[in-house]
Every structure is written in structure tokens, then in C-alpha cells.
C-alpha positions as CSV (number, residue, x, y, z in Angstrom):
1,M,-7.1,4.2,-81.4
2,P,-8.5,2.7,-84.6
3,A,-12.3,2.2,-85.1
4,K,-13.6,-1.3,-84.6
5,S,-16.5,-0.9,-87.0
6,Q,-17.8,1.2,-89.8
7,A,-20.5,2.7,-87.6
8,Q,-17.9,3.8,-85.0
9,Q,-15.8,5.3,-87.8
10,K,-18.8,7.3,-89.1
11,A,-19.7,8.5,-85.6
12,A,-16.2,9.7,-85.1
13,G,-16.3,11.5,-88.4
14,A,-19.5,13.3,-87.4
15,A,-18.1,14.2,-84.0
16,L,-14.8,15.5,-85.6
17,S,-16.8,17.7,-88.0
18,A,-18.7,19.3,-85.1
19,K,-15.5,19.7,-83.1
20,R,-13.9,21.6,-86.0
21,G,-17.0,23.8,-86.3
22,E,-18.1,22.4,-89.7
23,Q,-21.4,21.1,-88.2
24,K,-23.5,22.1,-85.3
25,V,-23.0,20.1,-82.1
26,S,-26.8,20.2,-81.5
27,D,-27.2,18.1,-84.7
28,L,-25.2,15.2,-83.3
29,K,-27.0,12.2,-81.8
30,G,-26.1,9.2,-79.8
31,A,-22.5,8.0,-79.9
32,S,-21.2,10.9,-82.0
33,R,-22.5,13.4,-79.4
34,S,-20.7,11.6,-76.5
35,M,-17.5,11.2,-78.6
36,E,-17.5,15.0,-79.4
37,K,-17.6,15.7,-75.7
38,S,-15.2,13.1,-74.4
39,M,-12.5,12.8,-77.1
40,S,-9.8,15.2,-78.4
41,E,-9.7,16.3,-82.0
42,K,-6.6,14.1,-82.5
43,E,-8.3,11.0,-81.1
44,L,-11.3,11.6,-83.3
45,D,-9.1,12.1,-86.4
46,E,-7.3,8.8,-85.7
47,M,-10.6,7.0,-85.3
48,A,-12.3,8.6,-88.3
49,S,-9.3,7.9,-90.6
50,T,-9.1,4.2,-89.9
51,R,-9.3,2.0,-93.1
52,R,-12.8,0.7,-93.6
53,T,-11.8,-2.4,-95.5
54,G,-12.6,-5.6,-93.5
55,K,-14.5,-3.8,-90.8
56,P,-18.0,-5.0,-89.8
57,E,-20.8,-2.5,-90.2
58,H,-21.5,-2.8,-86.4
59,A,-19.3,-4.3,-83.7
60,G,-21.8,-6.8,-82.3
61,R,-21.9,-8.9,-79.2
62,H,-21.1,-12.5,-79.5
63,D,-23.9,-14.9,-78.8
64,P,-23.2,-17.7,-76.4
65,E,-23.3,-21.1,-78.0
């Protein structure tokens, strides 16, 4: 599943690093911590390797007009 924003991609990268033992799980915060617990290494790799071009920094909510 591809990342929908740059922030989601970065969180997936941090979670993937912890899952591989390159970073401490205790250093993770917020979304990256929950991603590390709930997603497989393959899922995190797919999300973290998504192309960043054209992605918003954050996937925001749409304001009603």
C-alpha cells in the first residue's frame, strides 16, 4: 500500500528501521510507533519506498465549503 503523504512515508521509514533493529523501538513516537506494532516489514517497506514526488507533506482533511 503506497503512502498518501510525505509524513506517512517518513513514519513508515522510522518504523521499518526499528523493526529491522537499526533503531530502538522506544525512540519511536506517534504514528511510527503504532505502525511498527501493527504492520509487517514488507508492508512498511512498500509504504516507505513510495515515490515522494507529488505527495502532500500531510494528508489533510477537506474543509466543507
